C-alpha positions in Angstrom: 22.1 -5.9 -16.3 23.2 -3.1 -18.7 21.7 -5.0 -21.6 18.4 -5.3 -19.8 18.3 -1.5 -19.0 19.0 -0.7 -22.6 16.3 -3.0 -23.8 13.8 -1.4 -21.5 14.8 2.1 -22.7 14.5 1.0 -26.3 11.0 -0.5 -25.6 9.8 2.7 -24.0 11.2 4.8 -26.8 9.5 2.7 -29.4 6.2 2.9 -27.5 6.4 6.7 -27.2 7.2 7.0 -30.9 4.3 4.8 -31.9 2.0 6.8 -29.6 3.1 10.1 -31.1 2.8 8.8 -34.6 -0.6 7.4 -33.8 -1.8 10.7 -32.3 -0.5 12.6 -35.3 -1.8 10.3 -38.1 -5.1 9.4 -36.5 -7.9 11.4 -38.2 -5.5 13.6 -40.2 -5.1 13.3 -44.0 -1.8 14.1 -45.7 -3.2 17.4 -47.1 -3.6 18.7 -43.5 0.1 18.3 -42.9 0.7 20.3 -46.1 -1.5 23.1 -44.7 0.6 23.0 -41.5 3.8 23.4 -43.4 2.2 26.1 -45.5 1.0 28.0 -42.4 4.5 27.9 -40.9 6.1 29.2 -44.1 3.5 31.9 -44.4 4.2 33.0 -40.8 7.9 33.1 -41.4 7.4 35.1 -44.6 4.9 37.5 -43.0 7.3 38.0 -40.1 10.1 38.9 -42.4 8.0 41.3 -44.3 6.8 43.1 -41.1 10.3 43.1 -39.7 11.7 44.6 -42.9 9.0 47.3 -43.0 9.6 48.3 -39.4 13.3 48.5 -39.8 13.0 50.5 -43.0 10.7 53.0 -41.3 13.1 53.3 -38.4 16.0 54.0 -40.8 14.0 56.7 -42.6 13.2 58.3 -39.2 16.8 58.2 -38.2 17.9 59.9 -41.5 15.3 62.7 -41.0 15.4 63.3 -37.2 18.7 61.6 -36.2 18.7 59.3 -33.1 15.2 60.2 -32.0 13.3 58.0 -29.4 10.7 57.0 -32.0 13.4 55.7 -34.4 15.1 53.8 -31.7 11.8 52.4 -30.6 10.9 51.0 -34.0 14.4 49.7 -34.5 14.3 47.9 -31.2 10.9 46.3 -31.9 11.7 45.0 -35.4 13.2 41.6 -34.4 10.7 40.9 -31.5 7.8 41.5 -33.9 9.1 38.8 -36.2 9.3 36.4 -33.3 5.7 37.3 -32.3 4.3 36.8 -35.8 6.1 33.4 -35.9 4.4 32.5 -32.6 1.0 33.4 -34.0 1.8 31.3 -37.1 2.8 28.3 -35.0 -0.4 28.6 -33.0 -2.6 28.8 -36.1 -0.7 26.0 -37.9 -2.4 23.4 -35.7 -5.9 24.4 -36.8 -6.0 21.9 -39.7 -5.0 19.0 -37.5 -7.1 16.9 -35.1 -5.7 16.3 -31.6 -8.7 14.5 -30.0 -8.7 10.8 -29.2 -11.6 8.4 -29.8 -13.5 9.7 -26.8 -13.2 13.4 -27.8 -10.5 14.1 -25.2 -7.6 16.3 -26.3 -4.3 14.5 -26.5 -1.0 15.6 -24.9 0.4 16.4 -28.3 -2.2 19.1 -28.9 -1.6 20.7 -25.5 2.2 20.5 -26.2 1.7 22.3 -29.5 -0.2 25.1 -27.7 2.5 25.3 -25.0 5.2 25.7 -27.7 3.3 28.6 -29.3 2.8 30.2 -25.8 6.5 29.9 -25.0 7.5 31.5 -28.3 5.0 34.3 -27.7 6.4 34.9 -24.2 10.0 34.9 -25.6 8.8 37.6 -28.1 7.4 39.7 -25.3 10.6 39.3 -23.2 12.7 40.0 -26.3 10.8 43.3 -26.9 11.4 44.4 -23.3 15.1 43.4 -23.7 15.4 45.6 -26.8 13.4 48.5 -25.3 16.2 49.1 -22.9 17.8 51.0 -25.8 15.1 53.6 -25.5 15.8 53.9 -21.8 19.5 54.2 -22.5 18.8 57.1 -24.9 17.1 59.1 -22.2 19.7 58.2 -19.7 22.4 59.4 -22.0 20.6 62.7 -22.5 20.3 63.0 -18.7 24.0 62.4 -17.9 25.0 64.6 -20.9 23.8 67.6 -18.9 26.2 67.0 -16.1 29.8 68.1 -16.0 31.3 64.8 -14.8 32.0 62.1 -17.3 32.0 59.3 -14.8 28.2 58.9 -14.8 28.5 58.5 -18.6 30.1 55.1 -17.8 27.3 54.3 -15.4 24.8 54.2 -18.3 26.2 51.0 -20.0 26.4 49.4 -16.5 22.7 50.1 -15.9 21.8 48.9 -19.4 23.5 45.6 -18.8 21.9 45.2 -15.4 18.4 45.8 -16.8 18.9 43.3 -19.6 20.2 40.6 -17.3 17.3 41.2 -14.9 14.8 41.0 -17.8 16.3 37.8 -19.1 16.3 36.1 -15.6 12.7 37.2 -14.8 11.5 36.0 -18.2 13.1 32.6 -17.8 11.5 32.2 -14.3 8.1 33.3 -15.4 8.0 31.1 -18.5 9.3 28.1 -16.6 6.6 28.5 -13.8 3.5 29.9 -15.6 3.8 28.1 -19.0 6.0 25.0 -18.5 4.7 24.3 -15.0 8.1 24.0 -13.3 8.3 24.4 -9.5 10.4 27.6 -9.5 9.8 28.3 -5.8 11.3 25.1 -4.7 14.2 25.5 -7.0 14.9 29.0 -5.6 14.7 27.7 -2.0 17.2 25.0 -2.8 19.4 27.6 -4.5 19.2 29.8 -1.4 20.8 27.1 0.8 23.7 26.9 -1.5 23.8 30.7 -2.0 25.6 31.1 1.3 28.5 29.0 0.2 28.5 30.7 -3.2 28.6 34.2 -1.4 31.5 33.1 0.7 33.4 31.9 -2.3 32.6 35.1 -4.2 33.5 37.5 -1.5 36.1 39.2 -3.7 33.5 39.8 -6.4 31.1 41.3 -3.7 34.0 43.5 -2.5 34.6 44.7 -6.1 30.9 45.5 -6.5 30.9 47.7 -3.4 34.1 49.2 -4.5 32.4 50.3 -7.8 29.6 51.8 -5.7 32.3 53.8 -3.8 33.8 55.0 -7.1 30.5 56.1 -8.5 29.6 57.9 -5.3 32.9 59.6 -4.4 34.0 60.2 -8.0 37.8 60.2 -7.4 38.4 60.5 -11.2 36.5 61.1 -14.4 36.6 59.2 -17.7 39.8 60.0 -19.7 41.6 61.6 -16.8 45.2 60.6 -16.0 45.6 58.7 -12.7 48.3 56.9 -10.8 47.2 53.8 -9.0 49.2 50.9 -7.7 52.2 52.0 -9.8 50.2 52.3 -13.0 49.9 55.7 -14.8 47.5 56.4 -17.6 44.0 57.6 -18.6 40.9 55.9 -17.3 39.1 54.0 -20.2 36.3 52.2 -18.5 34.7 51.7 -15.0 32.7 48.6 -14.5 31.0 46.8 -11.6 34.1 44.6 -11.1 37.1 46.5 -12.3 38.5 49.7 -13.7 40.6 49.7 -16.9 43.5 52.1 -17.2 45.5 52.5 -20.5 49.1 53.2 -19.6 51.2 55.6 -21.7 53.0 52.6 -23.1 49.7 51.4 -24.6 49.1 48.5 -22.1 45.6 48.0 -20.8 45.7 47.5 -17.0 42.7 46.1 -15.2 42.5 47.1 -11.5 39.9 45.6 -9.2 37.5 48.2 -7.8 38.1 46.9 -4.2 41.8 47.8 -4.7 40.9 51.3 -5.9 38.5 51.8 -3.0 41.3 51.0 -0.5 44.3 52.6 -2.2 45.6 56.1 -2.7 44.6 57.4 -6.1 46.6 60.3 -7.5 44.4 62.1 -10.0 46.9 63.8 -12.3 44.2 64.9 -14.6 42.7 67.2 -12.0 45.8 69.4 -11.7 45.3 73.0 -12.9 48.8 73.2 -14.4 51.9 71.1 -15.0 55.1 72.2 -13.4 58.6 71.9 -14.9 61.7 72.0 -12.8 65.1 72.0 -14.6 68.7 72.8 -14.0 70.5 74.6 -16.8 74.3 74.3 -16.6 76.8 76.7 -18.1 80.6 76.6 -18.1 82.8 78.3 -15.4 84.4 80.3 -18.2 81.2 82.2 -18.5 82.0 84.4 -15.5 79.5 86.4 -13.4 78.5 88.6 -16.3 77.3 85.8 -18.6 75.8 84.0 -15.6 73.7 87.0 -14.8 72.8 87.4 -18.5 71.8 83.7 -18.7 69.2 84.3 -16.0 67.8 87.4 -17.8 67.7 85.5 -21.2 65.7 82.6 -19.7 63.2 85.0 -18.0 62.7 86.8 -21.3 62.1 83.5 -23.1 59.5 82.4 -20.5 57.8 85.8 -20.6 57.2 85.3 -24.4 55.5 81.9 -24.1 51.7 82.4 -23.6 51.1 79.0 -22.1 53.5 79.7 -19.2 51.4 80.6 -16.1 51.8 84.2 -15.0 49.6 84.2 -11.9 51.2 86.0 -9.0 51.5 82.7 -7.0 52.9 80.7 -9.9 55.3 83.1 -11.7 58.3 81.5 -13.5 61.4 81.2 -11.2 64.9 81.5 -12.6 68.0 81.7 -10.3 71.7 81.2 -10.3 71.6 78.6 -7.7 74.8 76.5 -7.3 78.4 76.0 -8.1 78.5 72.5 -9.4 81.7 70.4 -9.8 81.9 71.1 -13.6 79.4 73.9 -14.1 77.5 76.9 -12.9 73.9 75.9 -12.2 70.8 77.9 -13.2 67.6 76.8 -11.6 64.5 77.1 -13.8 60.9 76.4 -12.8 57.6 77.3 -14.5 54.0 76.1 -14.8 52.2 75.3 -18.0 48.5 76.1 -18.3 46.2 74.4 -19.3 47.3 71.1 -17.9 47.5 69.2 -21.1 50.2 66.5 -21.0 51.2 66.8 -24.7 50.9 70.6 -24.7 53.4 70.6 -21.8 56.0 68.7 -23.9 55.4 71.0 -26.8 55.9 74.1 -24.6 59.1 72.6 -23.2 60.4 72.0 -26.7 59.8 75.6 -27.7 61.6 76.9 -24.6 64.5 74.6 -25.1 65.0 75.5 -28.8 64.7 79.2 -28.0 67.3 78.9 -25.2 69.7 77.2 -27.6 69.2 79.9 -30.2 69.6 82.8 -27.7 72.6 81.2 -25.9 74.4 80.9 -29.3 73.7 84.6 -30.0 74.9 85.6 -26.5 78.0 83.4 -26.6 76.8 81.4 -23.6 78.1 77.8 -23.6 76.3 74.8 -22.0 78.5 72.9 -19.6 79.1 69.2 -19.8 81.2 67.0 -17.4 84.9 67.9 -17.9 88.1 67.4 -16.0 91.3 69.5 -16.1 94.5 67.5 -15.7 97.7 69.2 -14.5 101.0 67.5 -15.2 104.0 68.4 -12.9 107.4 68.2 -14.6 110.4 67.1 -12.6 
């Protein structure tokens, strides 16, 4: 049975090959095929020349005027123009050949040649629209650059990807139906029946999509701001339609689904107007009340000399002799660093600490550390 099927397929293939060869060779001399090859090569060469010329002009414009819309336009159209010129060359390459049978009726091979040229031309048009999205992106970047928020800057790449995917899908459908003659409507109807099952299986993806819409609408954070979400702490690097990427302070890249962000408590650390430091400075019991009082005064003097320490009436530095610890006298210190830069905060803390050590040494104030005094009773 298998041998019989293979034999039938081989017979059909041989017949089709003979038919094609007959249609090509019939009425066509060898020199005509040479002209076809020459036309294709000329089309490729002409396309490359035009492509190079357009790219060179775009580069000259970019050097003179920077990233101007006109420079981006010519740079975007360089490659599609090459494809378009090649399509014209393919269409004209069939002119030297005869594609009519003995009764003067055009053969399927001639119609197929024309169809191929039309498909390539349609691809060139779709490719041009695909690349022209760069021009739209240029104007979108200028538009979002006027706003204070940085989150909409991340929306531009998302819109660009969505537009390009849409252009690609529509181009495939139009070429399939209008040029290749495929029944796209029936195919879409069949896909719609299975779309329900696909939607149920992709409910998490749909939830993430609506979560991204919530993020772009509510703007709980901006690009580059420090946030705490689901136990992760770091700046926001990217917001997409499916997930948000956070770079932790350890350097790890954490991807959080947008549906989780939409339904979780997001602590936006980057929106704080200042960073608060609370610390306990401990001195020895041998210091006595005089040095304890002097310690409070010294710390206040140090904080008054640091310009980054906030001096607003509601956020003044606080220094108190607060507790008698087991092994030390406790000085409570609290101040606010402004602006709220994470690394500036640590730099200010270092300056304060070094100055305290220097002043304490000059005043004869000793830092306390855990100690025990052992009394031995002699019999």
